[in-house]
TIKE-661472 format. One line per 2 residues: number of its first residue (from 1); their letters; for each residue z, y, x of C-alpha. Coordinates in steps of 0.2 Angstrom, whole numbers, m for minus. Example, Ala and Ser with C-alpha at 12.3 -4.5 7.8 and 13.67 -1.06 7.14 Angstrom:
REM TIKE-661472
1 = AS = 39,m22,62 | 36,m5,68
This chain:
REM TIKE-661472
1 = MN = 256,748,688 | 269,735,693
3 = IA = 270,718,686 | 282,722,672
5 = ER = 271,736,666 | 256,725,666
7 = LL = 265,711,657 | 271,724,644
9 = AE = 254,731,642 | 246,714,639
11 = AV = 259,709,626 | 257,725,617
13 = KH = 238,724,618 | 239,707,609
15 = KT = 251,714,596 | 264,701,598
17 = RA = 282,703,591 | 289,701,608
19 = GH = 278,714,615 | 283,726,602
21 = LL = 302,723,605 | 299,724,624
23 = SK = 290,740,622 | 305,748,611
25 = RL = 318,741,624 | 308,748,639
27 = HK = 307,765,630 | 326,765,628
29 = LQ = 329,760,646 | 318,774,653
31 = KK = 329,787,645 | 345,780,653
33 = PV = 349,784,672 | 345,769,683
35 = TK = 362,771,693 | 375,767,681
37 = YK = 387,759,694 | 403,767,699
39 = VR = 408,769,718 | 426,767,722
41 = KP = 438,762,736 | 442,743,736
43 = NK = 459,738,728 | 472,727,737
45 = KE = 465,711,730 | 447,714,736
47 = LE = 453,719,753 | 463,703,754
49 = QL = 448,693,749 | 438,702,763
51 = RQ = 452,699,776 | 451,680,771
53 = LL = 432,680,773 | 433,689,789
55 = EQ = 446,677,796 | 434,663,795
57 = QT = 423,672,808 | 437,679,819
59 = DR = 456,677,820 | 469,684,808
61 = EG = 473,699,819 | 454,703,821
63 = AD = 451,702,803 | 466,713,799
65 = DL = 459,726,812 | 442,726,803
67 = VK = 450,728,786 | 462,742,791
69 = NY = 451,752,803 | 434,753,795
71 = HF = 426,760,779 | 423,750,763
73 = VV = 417,755,746 | 414,745,730
75 = LE = 399,747,719 | 405,741,702
77 = GY = 393,736,689 | 378,735,701
79 = IS = 362,727,693 | 347,724,704
81 = DC = 330,730,699 | 323,712,699
83 = PG = 331,695,695 | 344,692,707
85 = YC = 361,700,707 | 373,708,694
87 = GK = 391,713,698 | 402,721,711
89 = LL = 396,724,729 | 407,728,743
91 = LG = 399,738,757 | 408,739,774
93 = VY = 403,752,788 | 409,747,805
95 = GC = 409,763,816 | 391,769,817
97 = PE = 380,769,801 | 369,756,809
99 = FY = 383,743,809 | 386,739,791
101 = QL = 388,723,781 | 386,719,762
103 = YG = 397,707,752 | 396,702,734
105 = WI = 406,691,722 | 398,675,717
107 = DG = 408,664,704 | 423,675,708
109 = KL = 422,672,727 | 418,686,740
111 = VK = 403,681,750 | 393,689,764
113 = IE = 375,694,759 | 362,693,772
115 = QD = 347,705,772 | 330,697,770
117 = EQ = 322,695,788 | 306,703,781
119 = LR = 316,719,777 | 323,721,794
């Protein structure tokens, strides 16, 4: 049993109004698919934001090459399974599948998302 389920069980056990509402909401969520985000190709504006971000790490020509020659997809409507991130993600694969980078939009600005060191 994960922590959310334990908290829910405790709230329901004590018959709190919040526990009842949470129980009903969780029941509804379990009927819905977890992956409701859409996968699509990035549009011109998103690719331009990416090029500008990459230009900070390399020169303009290098950034243009990366944007033109590698593979990118946007995951629209992504919501993490814990508090953290909600919105669009941009995934770039640079050649081999081992060479990838994840980007996200925070306050309307595209940023590079680093993987947690413990997960590597």
